[in-house]
C-alpha positions as CSV (number, residue, x, y, z in Angstrom):
1,M,125.5,206.2,146.8
2,K,122.0,206.9,148.0
3,N,119.5,204.2,148.5
4,K,117.0,204.4,145.6
5,K,113.5,203.1,146.1
6,L,111.8,201.1,143.4
7,Y,108.4,202.4,142.5
8,L,105.9,200.1,140.8
9,N,103.3,202.2,139.1
10,K,100.8,201.0,136.5
11,S,103.0,201.5,133.5
12,N,106.0,199.8,135.1
13,L,103.8,196.8,136.2
14,V,102.4,196.5,132.6
15,L,105.9,196.6,131.2
16,L,107.1,194.0,133.7
17,L,104.1,191.6,133.0
18,S,104.5,192.1,129.2
19,T,108.1,191.1,129.4
20,A,107.4,188.1,131.4
21,M,104.6,187.0,129.1
22,A,106.8,187.5,126.0
23,A,109.5,185.4,127.6
24,S,107.2,182.5,128.4
25,V,105.5,182.6,124.9
26,G,109.0,182.5,123.4
27,Q,109.8,179.4,125.4
28,V,106.5,177.8,124.3
29,F,107.3,178.5,120.6
30,A,110.9,177.2,121.1
31,Q,109.5,173.9,122.5
32,A,106.9,173.7,119.7
33,T,109.2,174.2,116.8
34,H,109.0,170.5,116.0
35,L,105.4,170.9,114.7
36,N,104.8,170.2,111.0
37,I,102.4,172.9,109.7
38,G,100.3,172.3,106.6
39,L,98.6,175.0,104.5
40,V,95.4,174.8,102.5
41,D,94.0,177.3,100.0
42,R,90.4,176.6,100.8
43,D,89.1,178.9,98.1
44,K,91.0,177.0,95.5
45,V,89.8,173.7,96.9
46,V,86.2,174.8,96.7
47,T,86.5,176.1,93.2
48,S,88.3,173.0,92.0
49,Y,85.9,170.5,93.6
50,P,83.3,169.2,91.1
51,R,80.7,168.6,93.7
52,A,80.9,172.2,94.9
53,Q,80.4,173.3,91.3
54,Q,77.4,171.0,91.0
55,A,76.0,172.4,94.3
56,A,76.4,175.9,93.1
57,E,74.7,175.1,89.8
58,E,71.8,173.5,91.6
59,L,71.4,176.4,93.9
60,K,71.5,178.8,91.0
61,R,68.7,176.8,89.3
62,Q,66.6,177.0,92.5
63,E,67.3,180.7,92.8
64,N,66.1,181.2,89.2
65,K,63.0,179.2,90.1
66,V,62.3,181.6,93.0
67,H,62.8,184.6,90.8
68,K,60.4,183.2,88.2
69,L,57.8,182.5,91.0
70,I,58.1,186.1,92.2
71,E,57.7,187.4,88.6
72,D,54.7,185.2,88.0
73,S,53.2,186.1,91.3
74,N,53.6,189.8,90.6
75,K,52.1,189.4,87.2
76,Q,49.1,187.5,88.6
77,Y,48.6,190.1,91.2
78,E,48.8,193.0,88.7
79,E,46.3,191.2,86.4
80,S,43.9,190.8,89.3
81,K,44.3,194.4,90.2
82,A,43.8,195.5,86.6
83,A,40.6,193.4,86.5
84,H,39.3,195.5,89.4
85,K,39.0,192.6,91.9
86,P,37.7,193.6,95.3
87,P,40.3,194.7,97.9
88,A,39.6,191.7,100.1
89,E,40.2,189.3,97.2
90,L,43.4,191.2,96.3
91,E,44.6,191.0,99.9
92,G,43.9,187.2,100.0
93,L,45.6,186.7,96.7
94,Q,48.6,188.7,97.9
95,K,48.9,186.6,101.1
96,R,48.6,183.3,99.3
97,L,51.2,184.3,96.7
98,Q,53.5,185.6,99.4
99,N,53.1,182.3,101.4
100,E,54.0,180.3,98.2
101,I,57.1,182.5,97.7
102,D,58.1,182.2,101.4
103,A,57.7,178.4,101.3
104,E,59.9,178.1,98.2
105,V,62.6,180.4,99.7
106,K,62.6,178.4,102.9
107,Q,63.0,175.2,100.9
108,V,66.0,176.7,98.9
109,Q,67.6,177.9,102.1
110,A,67.2,174.5,103.7
111,R,68.8,172.8,100.7
112,A,71.6,175.3,100.7
113,Q,72.4,174.5,104.3
114,V,72.4,170.8,103.6
115,L,74.7,171.2,100.6
116,E,77.0,173.5,102.5
117,S,77.2,171.1,105.5
118,Q,77.9,168.1,103.2
119,L,80.6,169.9,101.3
120,E,82.2,171.2,104.4
121,T,82.3,167.7,105.9
122,E,83.8,166.3,102.7
123,I,86.4,169.0,102.4
124,D,87.4,168.8,106.0
125,G,87.7,165.0,105.7
126,A,90.0,165.4,102.7
127,I,92.1,168.0,104.5
128,K,92.5,165.7,107.5
129,A,93.3,162.7,105.4
130,E,96.0,164.6,103.4
131,A,97.4,166.0,106.7
132,A,97.7,162.5,108.1
133,T,99.4,161.3,104.9
134,K,101.9,164.1,105.0
135,K,102.4,163.7,108.7
136,V,101.2,167.3,109.4
137,D,100.3,168.3,113.0
138,T,98.4,171.5,112.3
139,V,96.7,172.9,109.2
140,L,96.2,176.6,108.6
141,M,94.5,178.6,106.0
142,K,97.2,179.5,103.4
143,Q,96.0,183.1,103.2
144,A,96.9,183.5,106.9
145,V,100.5,182.4,106.6
146,L,103.2,184.6,105.2
147,V,106.1,182.2,105.2
148,G,106.5,178.5,105.9
149,G,104.4,175.4,106.0
150,T,103.7,172.5,103.6
151,D,101.0,173.3,101.0
152,L,98.4,170.5,101.0
153,T,96.0,172.1,98.6
154,E,96.8,170.0,95.5
155,G,96.6,166.8,97.4
156,V,93.3,167.7,98.9
157,I,91.9,168.6,95.5
158,K,93.1,165.2,94.1
159,R,91.4,163.4,96.9
160,L,88.1,165.2,96.5
161,T,88.2,164.8,92.7
162,S,88.9,161.1,92.9
163,V,86.0,160.7,95.5
164,A,83.7,162.7,93.2
165,N,84.7,160.6,90.2
166,A,84.2,157.4,92.1
167,K,80.7,158.5,93.2
168,A,79.8,159.5,89.6
169,A,81.0,156.1,88.3
170,T,78.6,154.3,90.7
171,K,75.6,156.2,89.5
């Protein structure tokens, strides 16, 4: 039998490295099989959370207020234009009205960010508390998991609802 030489080209090297990585990843997963994984349907949590619904309603009211301001501003500008106001006066009016609209939009955006941050903190807190109660090590989005895991969604919703009811009772 002739002595064969082993040639390592790029494709052989990639194949060799891929095989080694797959083996080591398999070992890591084999060692980590004791993890308890929880799942949460975050969309269902948000749509079931009364405070999220209240926040959405508040933002809708503020959005309607901005639309009304825009309509009123356009009407005011068109009336001034129809009254043949001088161009300089029309330009000043347009800038003033635009500044009012911009300020209102900025206020609505700031409020939206505050509400989003509060809701996210509350929801994350409820998820962590439910995970601790169920002795879950890791929580994943339910939509990202095909099979397995313990669904924590209903427990999270119950926690959030009870917190919202308690806050409403103290008002």
